[in-house]
Phi, psi and omega in degrees: 000129180277155179264139180271141174281169176302320180294323176299313180297321179294321178296318177297317179295318178301313180297317180298313182293318179295319178301315180295318180293319179294320179297318178296316180298315179300317179298314180296329182263004178062027181271133177251131179169183181236151176209160174220151180231124182245123178280148172200165175250123184288171184301338178272359178093008182274129175300132186215172175222155170244130180248130171239144181208155177277174186297322178300320179291316180298316180296317178298319180294316179297318178299316181296316179296322180293323180290329182285333181272153179294140178300133180222152177297147180287131181262153176304133180091349179280131182279134176286157176278121182295151178254350180238153179291148173282156179241000000 
């Protein structure tokens, strides 16, 4: 059995906490979909996570983030929030 470094343990804790928060957020927003969170330690030694999600989760997240920010005119190069699921 290998021993985990402090950074490994912090990455695992970060992933666990983020997973729980995202699941709660999805439930509160009635979003159905799947996501996964993978802990890792980046090359500089910083605890990090990789998030993967399907299109319903990504769309729900984009809509929520867009609603939280103040409405602003769309600038050249700014990506619009899609209204349909990706395939």
